[in-house]
C-alpha positions as CSV (number, residue, x, y, z in Angstrom):
1,M,38.1,5.5,32.2
2,K,35.2,7.9,32.8
3,R,35.2,8.6,29.0
4,I,34.9,4.9,28.2
5,I,31.9,4.5,30.6
6,I,30.1,7.5,29.0
7,I,30.7,6.1,25.5
8,A,29.4,2.6,26.7
9,L,26.3,4.1,28.2
10,S,25.8,6.2,25.0
11,V,26.0,3.2,22.8
12,L,23.7,1.3,25.1
13,L,21.2,4.1,25.2
14,F,21.4,4.3,21.3
15,L,20.8,0.5,21.0
16,A,17.8,0.7,23.4
17,A,16.2,3.6,21.5
18,A,16.8,1.8,18.1
19,G,15.2,-1.4,19.6
20,V,12.2,0.5,20.7
21,T,11.9,2.3,17.4
22,V,12.2,-0.9,15.3
23,Y,10.0,-3.1,17.5
24,P,6.7,-2.0,16.0
25,L,7.9,-2.6,12.5
26,I,9.1,-6.2,13.2
27,S,6.1,-7.0,15.3
28,N,3.7,-5.8,12.6
29,Y,5.6,-7.9,9.9
30,V,5.4,-11.0,12.1
31,N,1.7,-10.5,12.8
32,D,1.0,-9.9,9.2
33,K,2.6,-13.1,8.2
34,Y,0.7,-15.1,10.9
35,Q,-2.6,-13.6,10.0
36,S,-2.1,-14.3,6.3
37,K,-1.5,-17.9,7.1
38,V,-4.5,-18.2,9.4
39,H,-6.7,-16.5,6.7
40,T,-5.3,-18.9,4.0
41,N,-6.0,-22.0,6.2
42,Y,-9.6,-20.7,7.0
43,V,-10.4,-20.2,3.4
44,T,-9.1,-23.5,2.4
45,E,-11.2,-25.3,5.1
46,V,-14.4,-23.4,4.1
47,E,-13.9,-24.3,0.5
48,K,-13.6,-28.0,1.4
49,M,-17.1,-27.8,3.1
50,N,-20.3,-28.3,1.2
51,A,-23.4,-26.3,1.3
52,S,-25.2,-28.5,3.7
53,E,-22.3,-28.4,6.2
54,L,-22.2,-24.6,6.0
55,D,-26.0,-24.4,6.5
56,A,-25.9,-26.7,9.5
57,L,-23.0,-24.6,11.1
58,K,-25.0,-21.4,10.5
59,E,-28.0,-22.9,12.1
60,A,-26.0,-24.0,15.0
61,A,-24.4,-20.6,15.5
62,Q,-27.8,-18.9,15.3
63,A,-29.2,-21.4,17.9
64,Y,-26.2,-20.5,20.2
65,N,-26.7,-16.8,19.6
66,D,-30.3,-17.1,20.5
67,S,-29.5,-19.0,23.7
68,L,-27.3,-16.3,25.0
69,S,-30.1,-13.9,25.6
70,P,-33.5,-15.5,25.4
71,L,-35.3,-12.3,26.4
72,R,-33.7,-10.1,23.8
73,Y,-35.9,-8.6,21.3
74,K,-35.6,-10.6,18.2
75,R,-35.9,-8.7,14.9
76,E,-35.1,-10.1,11.5
77,Y,-32.6,-8.0,9.5
78,H,-33.8,-7.0,6.1
79,Q,-31.7,-5.3,3.6
80,A,-34.5,-2.8,3.0
81,D,-34.1,-1.4,6.5
82,T,-30.8,-0.1,5.5
83,L,-32.1,1.7,2.4
84,T,-34.7,3.9,4.2
85,D,-34.0,6.5,6.8
86,K,-36.3,5.9,9.6
87,R,-35.4,9.0,11.7
88,P,-38.3,11.4,12.3
89,S,-38.4,14.4,10.2
90,R,-37.9,17.8,11.7
């Protein structure tokens, strides 16, 4: 009887360890499938929009962002800023 209990506990421990080991793989697979579906739906919806709708949404988003912190220092981003190194020379 004692031997059967030890075998049963060993099997349960093995199954628990296998479940913990396999869980990240299964979770990653499910999340990848869901994220792929979300991305595909998003791209489809954006492709349906015309340029004026996209511009209106961008302007609304910019107005919202500006309203979050009205005292924030506003600086336009220019691509040229990324091309030059503005650190002081040594």
